[in-house]
C-alpha positions as CSV (number, residue, x, y, z in Angstrom):
1,M,-0.1,0.0,0.1
2,L,1.3,3.4,-0.9
3,R,2.8,5.4,1.9
4,R,2.0,9.1,1.9
5,L,4.6,11.3,3.4
6,T,5.4,15.0,3.6
7,L,8.8,16.1,2.7
8,G,10.8,18.2,5.3
9,L,12.1,21.4,4.3
10,A,15.8,21.0,5.2
11,A,16.8,20.1,1.8
12,I,15.0,22.8,0.1
13,S,16.9,26.0,-1.0
14,V,14.8,28.8,0.2
15,A,18.0,30.9,0.5
16,V,17.8,31.6,-3.0
17,A,14.4,33.0,-2.7
18,V,15.4,35.1,0.2
19,A,18.4,36.5,-1.8
20,A,16.1,37.3,-4.7
21,C,13.6,39.2,-2.6
22,N,16.0,41.0,-0.2
23,S,18.8,42.0,-2.4
24,S,19.7,45.6,-2.0
25,T,20.9,46.0,-5.6
26,S,19.2,45.3,-8.9
27,T,21.7,42.5,-9.8
28,N,20.0,39.3,-10.9
29,L,16.5,40.8,-10.5
30,N,14.8,41.3,-13.8
31,I,11.1,41.3,-14.0
32,G,9.6,41.4,-17.5
33,P,6.6,43.2,-18.8
34,N,3.1,42.2,-18.0
35,F,2.9,39.2,-20.3
36,A,-0.5,38.4,-21.6
37,T,-2.5,35.1,-20.8
38,S,-1.1,32.2,-22.9
39,T,2.3,33.7,-23.4
40,L,4.4,30.8,-24.7
41,Y,7.4,29.5,-22.6
42,A,9.7,26.8,-24.1
43,A,12.5,24.8,-22.4
44,N,15.7,25.2,-24.3
45,T,17.7,22.2,-23.1
46,S,21.0,22.8,-25.0
47,L,21.4,26.4,-23.9
48,N,20.1,26.0,-20.3
49,A,17.4,28.6,-20.8
50,V,13.6,29.1,-21.1
51,A,12.6,31.0,-24.2
52,I,9.5,33.4,-23.9
53,F,7.5,34.4,-26.8
54,S,5.3,37.4,-26.2
55,S,3.6,37.0,-29.6
56,T,2.8,33.8,-31.5
57,T,0.7,35.1,-34.3
58,G,3.7,35.2,-36.8
59,S,6.9,33.6,-37.3
60,L,9.8,34.7,-35.2
61,T,13.6,34.1,-35.6
62,A,14.3,34.4,-31.8
63,P,12.5,34.7,-28.5
64,S,11.1,37.9,-27.3
65,Y,12.7,37.4,-23.8
66,Q,14.3,34.4,-21.9
67,I,15.2,33.3,-18.5
68,G,19.0,32.2,-18.8
69,G,22.4,32.6,-17.4
70,A,24.4,31.1,-14.6
71,S,22.3,32.7,-11.8
72,T,19.3,30.8,-13.0
73,T,21.0,27.4,-12.3
74,L,18.9,25.9,-15.2
75,N,20.6,22.7,-16.3
76,A,19.1,21.0,-19.2
77,P,15.5,21.9,-18.5
78,Q,13.0,19.4,-19.8
79,Y,9.2,20.3,-19.1
80,L,7.7,23.2,-17.3
81,D,4.4,24.5,-16.1
82,F,2.7,27.2,-14.0
83,D,1.0,27.2,-10.7
84,S,-2.2,29.1,-9.7
85,A,-0.1,32.2,-8.7
86,G,1.8,32.3,-11.9
87,N,5.1,31.0,-10.6
88,L,6.9,29.0,-13.3
89,W,8.2,25.4,-12.3
90,V,10.9,23.9,-14.4
91,A,12.1,20.2,-14.2
92,N,15.8,19.9,-14.9
93,Y,17.7,16.8,-15.8
94,N,21.3,16.7,-17.2
95,A,22.0,13.1,-18.4
96,S,25.7,13.8,-18.7
97,T,26.2,14.8,-15.0
98,G,23.1,13.1,-13.4
99,S,22.1,16.4,-11.8
100,S,18.5,16.9,-11.3
101,S,16.3,19.7,-9.8
102,I,12.9,21.4,-9.8
103,L,13.3,25.2,-10.0
104,Q,10.6,27.7,-9.3
105,F,10.7,31.3,-10.8
106,Q,8.6,34.2,-9.9
107,P,5.8,35.4,-12.2
108,Q,7.0,37.5,-15.1
109,A,10.7,36.8,-14.4
110,T,13.2,37.2,-17.3
111,G,16.9,37.4,-17.8
112,N,19.7,36.0,-15.5
113,V,17.4,35.8,-12.5
114,L,17.8,33.8,-9.3
115,P,15.2,31.0,-8.8
116,Y,12.6,31.9,-6.3
117,A,13.2,28.3,-4.8
118,T,15.2,25.3,-5.7
119,F,14.2,21.7,-4.9
120,L,16.9,19.1,-5.4
121,G,15.9,16.0,-7.2
122,S,17.6,13.8,-4.5
123,S,15.5,15.3,-1.8
124,L,12.3,14.8,-3.8
125,A,13.1,11.3,-4.9
126,V,13.0,12.4,-8.5
127,P,16.4,11.3,-9.8
128,E,15.5,11.8,-13.6
129,P,12.6,14.2,-13.9
130,R,11.1,14.5,-17.4
131,G,7.4,15.5,-17.6
132,L,5.9,18.0,-15.3
133,S,2.3,19.2,-15.1
134,I,0.4,21.3,-12.6
135,E,-3.3,21.2,-11.6
136,R,-3.8,24.7,-10.5
137,A,-7.3,24.4,-8.8
138,Q,-6.1,21.7,-6.5
139,N,-2.3,22.8,-6.0
140,L,-1.1,19.5,-7.4
141,M,2.1,18.9,-9.4
142,A,2.7,15.6,-11.4
143,I,6.3,14.6,-12.4
144,T,7.3,11.6,-14.5
145,T,10.7,10.2,-13.7
146,L,13.0,7.4,-14.2
147,N,14.5,5.8,-11.0
148,P,16.8,2.9,-12.1
149,A,17.6,2.1,-8.3
150,S,13.8,1.5,-7.5
151,I,11.8,-1.7,-7.8
152,A,9.8,0.3,-10.3
153,P,12.2,2.2,-12.6
154,S,9.5,4.2,-14.4
155,Q,7.3,6.2,-12.0
156,L,4.7,8.9,-11.8
157,L,4.9,11.1,-8.7
158,V,2.2,13.5,-7.5
159,F,3.0,16.3,-5.0
160,S,0.9,18.8,-3.2
161,I,2.3,22.2,-3.6
162,V,0.1,23.9,-1.2
163,G,2.1,26.9,0.2
164,G,4.8,26.3,-2.4
165,S,6.7,23.4,-0.9
166,P,6.2,20.0,-2.7
167,A,4.9,17.2,-0.4
168,L,4.6,13.7,-1.9
169,Q,1.1,12.5,-2.1
170,D,1.2,9.6,-4.7
171,A,4.0,7.4,-6.1
172,I,2.8,5.2,-9.0
173,G,5.0,2.5,-10.6
174,G,5.2,-1.3,-11.4
175,A,4.2,-3.7,-14.2
176,A,0.5,-3.2,-13.9
177,T,0.8,0.6,-14.5
178,L,2.1,0.3,-18.1
179,L,4.5,3.1,-17.1
180,N,7.6,2.6,-19.4
181,I,9.9,5.5,-19.9
182,P,7.2,8.1,-19.1
183,T,7.8,11.6,-20.5
184,G,5.0,14.2,-21.0
185,A,2.1,14.3,-18.5
186,A,-1.1,16.4,-18.2
187,F,-3.8,16.6,-15.6
188,V,-7.1,15.6,-17.0
189,S,-8.8,16.6,-13.7
190,G,-7.9,17.2,-10.0
191,N,-7.5,13.3,-9.5
192,A,-6.5,12.0,-12.9
193,V,-3.3,12.3,-14.9
194,I,-2.6,11.3,-18.4
195,V,1.0,10.2,-19.4
196,A,2.8,9.5,-22.5
197,N,5.0,6.4,-22.3
198,S,7.7,6.4,-25.0
199,G,9.1,2.9,-24.0
200,D,5.9,0.9,-24.7
201,A,4.0,3.3,-27.0
202,T,1.0,4.0,-24.8
203,V,-0.9,7.0,-23.5
204,A,-2.4,6.0,-20.2
205,T,-4.6,7.8,-17.6
206,Y,-4.3,7.3,-13.9
207,T,-7.0,7.9,-11.3
208,L,-5.1,9.1,-8.2
209,P,-5.7,7.1,-5.1
210,S,-5.2,10.0,-2.6
211,P,-8.0,12.5,-2.1
212,S,-7.2,16.0,-3.6
213,P,-6.2,18.4,-1.0
214,T,-8.4,21.4,-0.1
215,P,-7.3,24.3,-2.5
216,V,-5.3,26.9,-0.7
217,P,-4.1,29.9,-2.4
218,T,-0.3,29.9,-3.0
219,A,1.5,32.6,-1.4
220,T,2.5,35.6,-3.7
221,P,6.2,36.4,-3.7
222,V,7.2,39.8,-2.2
223,P,7.6,42.0,-5.4
224,T,10.9,43.4,-6.2
225,A,12.0,46.6,-7.9
226,T,12.1,46.7,-11.7
227,P,15.9,46.7,-12.6
228,S,17.7,48.0,-15.6
229,P,16.8,45.9,-18.8
230,T,20.1,44.1,-19.1
231,P,21.5,43.3,-15.5
232,S,24.9,41.7,-15.4
233,P,25.3,38.7,-12.8
234,S,27.7,39.2,-9.9
235,G,29.0,36.1,-8.4
236,S,27.3,32.8,-8.0
237,P,23.6,32.3,-6.6
238,T,23.3,31.3,-3.0
239,A,24.4,27.7,-2.4
240,S,21.8,25.1,-1.6
241,P,22.2,23.4,1.6
242,S,23.3,19.8,1.8
243,P,20.4,17.5,0.9
244,T,19.0,15.1,3.4
245,P,18.4,11.4,2.3
246,A,15.5,11.1,-0.2
247,P,12.3,9.8,1.4
248,V,11.4,6.2,0.5
249,A,8.0,5.4,-0.8
250,T,6.8,2.0,-2.1
251,P,5.2,2.7,-5.5
252,L,1.7,1.7,-5.9
253,D,1.4,-0.8,-8.8
254,L,-1.9,0.9,-10.1
255,A,-3.4,-0.1,-13.3
256,P,-4.5,2.9,-15.6
257,S,-8.1,3.6,-15.6
258,S,-7.7,3.9,-19.4
259,A,-5.0,3.4,-21.9
260,I,-4.6,4.1,-25.7
261,V,-2.5,1.2,-26.9
262,G,-2.3,-1.0,-29.9
263,S,-1.5,-1.2,-33.6
264,L,-4.5,1.1,-34.6
265,T,-3.3,4.0,-32.6
266,D,-0.2,4.7,-34.7
267,L,1.7,5.4,-31.5
268,G,5.5,4.9,-32.0
269,S,7.4,6.8,-29.2
270,P,4.9,9.3,-27.7
271,R,6.6,12.2,-25.8
272,G,4.2,15.1,-25.1
273,V,0.5,15.0,-24.4
274,A,-2.2,17.5,-23.8
275,V,-5.9,17.4,-23.3
276,A,-8.2,20.2,-24.7
277,S,-11.1,21.7,-22.8
278,N,-13.5,19.5,-24.7
279,G,-11.5,16.4,-23.7
280,T,-9.8,15.8,-27.1
281,I,-6.4,14.2,-26.5
282,Y,-3.3,15.5,-28.4
283,V,0.1,13.4,-28.7
284,A,3.3,14.6,-29.9
285,D,5.1,11.5,-31.4
286,P,8.4,11.8,-33.3
287,S,8.0,8.4,-34.8
288,A,4.4,7.6,-35.4
289,V,4.1,4.1,-36.9
290,G,4.1,4.3,-40.6
291,I,3.9,8.1,-40.5
292,G,6.9,9.6,-38.9
293,P,6.9,12.8,-36.9
294,A,3.2,13.7,-36.1
295,V,0.7,15.0,-33.8
296,L,-1.9,12.3,-33.2
297,I,-5.4,13.4,-32.1
298,F,-7.7,11.1,-30.2
299,A,-11.4,11.5,-29.3
300,A,-12.2,12.5,-25.7
301,N,-12.1,9.5,-23.3
302,A,-10.4,7.4,-26.0
303,T,-9.2,4.0,-24.7
304,G,-8.0,0.7,-26.1
305,N,-6.8,0.0,-29.6
306,V,-8.4,3.0,-31.4
307,A,-7.3,5.0,-34.4
308,P,-6.6,8.8,-34.2
309,T,-9.5,10.9,-35.3
310,A,-7.0,13.3,-37.0
311,I,-3.3,13.4,-37.7
312,I,-1.1,16.4,-38.3
313,A,1.9,15.0,-40.3
314,G,3.7,15.7,-43.7
315,S,6.5,17.8,-45.1
316,S,4.4,21.0,-45.1
317,T,4.0,20.8,-41.4
318,G,7.8,21.3,-40.7
319,L,7.7,18.6,-38.1
320,V,11.0,16.7,-37.4
321,A,10.9,15.4,-33.9
322,P,7.9,16.7,-31.9
323,S,8.4,16.5,-28.2
324,D,5.5,18.4,-26.5
325,V,2.1,19.8,-27.4
326,K,-0.2,22.3,-25.8
327,I,-3.7,23.8,-26.7
328,D,-4.9,27.3,-25.9
329,A,-8.4,28.5,-25.1
330,S,-9.0,29.3,-28.7
331,G,-7.9,25.8,-29.8
332,N,-4.6,26.8,-31.5
333,I,-2.2,23.8,-31.3
334,Y,1.4,24.6,-30.2
335,V,4.0,21.9,-31.0
336,A,7.6,21.8,-29.6
337,D,10.0,20.2,-32.0
338,S,13.4,19.1,-30.7
339,G,14.7,18.3,-34.2
340,A,13.7,21.6,-35.7
341,N,14.5,23.7,-32.6
342,K,11.3,25.4,-33.1
343,V,7.7,25.7,-31.8
344,F,5.1,25.4,-34.6
345,V,1.7,26.9,-34.1
346,F,-1.3,25.2,-36.0
347,A,-4.7,26.8,-36.4
348,P,-7.6,25.3,-34.5
349,G,-8.9,22.1,-36.2
350,S,-5.7,21.5,-38.2
351,T,-5.3,18.1,-39.8
352,G,-3.2,16.5,-42.5
353,N,-0.2,17.9,-44.2
354,V,-0.9,21.4,-43.2
355,A,1.6,24.4,-42.9
356,P,1.7,26.0,-39.4
357,K,0.5,29.5,-39.2
358,A,3.5,30.5,-37.0
359,S,7.0,29.1,-36.6
360,L,9.0,30.2,-33.6
361,S,12.8,29.7,-33.4
362,V,13.9,28.8,-29.9
363,G,17.7,29.0,-30.6
364,G,18.5,25.6,-29.2
365,T,17.0,22.2,-28.5
366,V,13.3,22.7,-27.3
367,V,11.7,19.9,-25.2
368,G,8.7,21.1,-23.2
369,I,6.5,24.1,-23.6
370,A,3.8,25.8,-21.3
371,L,1.2,28.6,-21.8
372,S,1.1,31.1,-18.9
373,P,-2.3,31.3,-17.0
């Protein structure tokens, strides 16, 4: 039976947040303009940055802004999302060094800015974080991870982030789960998460066994003075305290409540997944069977060996290796492509070999994307 536990704060670097809020100079404090709802953020893994596009209506050769530089401590960012207060959470995993962390940045942050808080992967029992999704109404964060030392190497972890500090609520992993190299994740509701598994070509939904916590507004960070537009870093960010041993939880071998799997699905190596407001499921797959790079679209509540209702694929799309997908309130389809180093924007209802209405150059290898609340 899954053990639920709350993580202590000893291994959490809140010193970074204090330094960011209490600095007597403008160094490393750079708050951007009031970005509109659905501003696009993209994790630039190769350049250790987060690209920000304040407009996505036309093609752009470079981001409008970015979060990047030594002070950010971004280290191969993977996937990212926003909480209910507008704070940005970023999962970092550097396969070359084994370093992993979850970073939290203040709303509107840009430039070489200190994280508001740093959570070490070792202290959260997240050795290789990949996908990250936040359910804002319930203050829940889902992270997919590989944990080779565990009895269940592929896991889905769900944390309560009430008050801004992650507390482990559910750990799911094992043969019955169908979790196999999980990557992208998305909340379907306050108690269900859908996960793209690139290892066994499945897109599975998990109904969480723990009850959702009572929503509590996340504390708003103390505002800081607006600095000069191009601050230069001075020195290194405040060091994180030594981590305490990671908590041990026995993963729950929970069968998915539904799973899209089988030859009719065309799933090859799904990476990113999104669920539209009407329940339609979008999957970014760099190697869809018999198709190649594609966005596979499934009907709401699709399960079993079912065919996509629509497919975006072909030379006109520009897709090379799609890694993530998001849908905005108007139905626009945003696709991160780690092969093209771009984010493509397709019009609502797009299908077939259709050209994107916008092409946004990230400047490095893009993995995950997020739309600001």
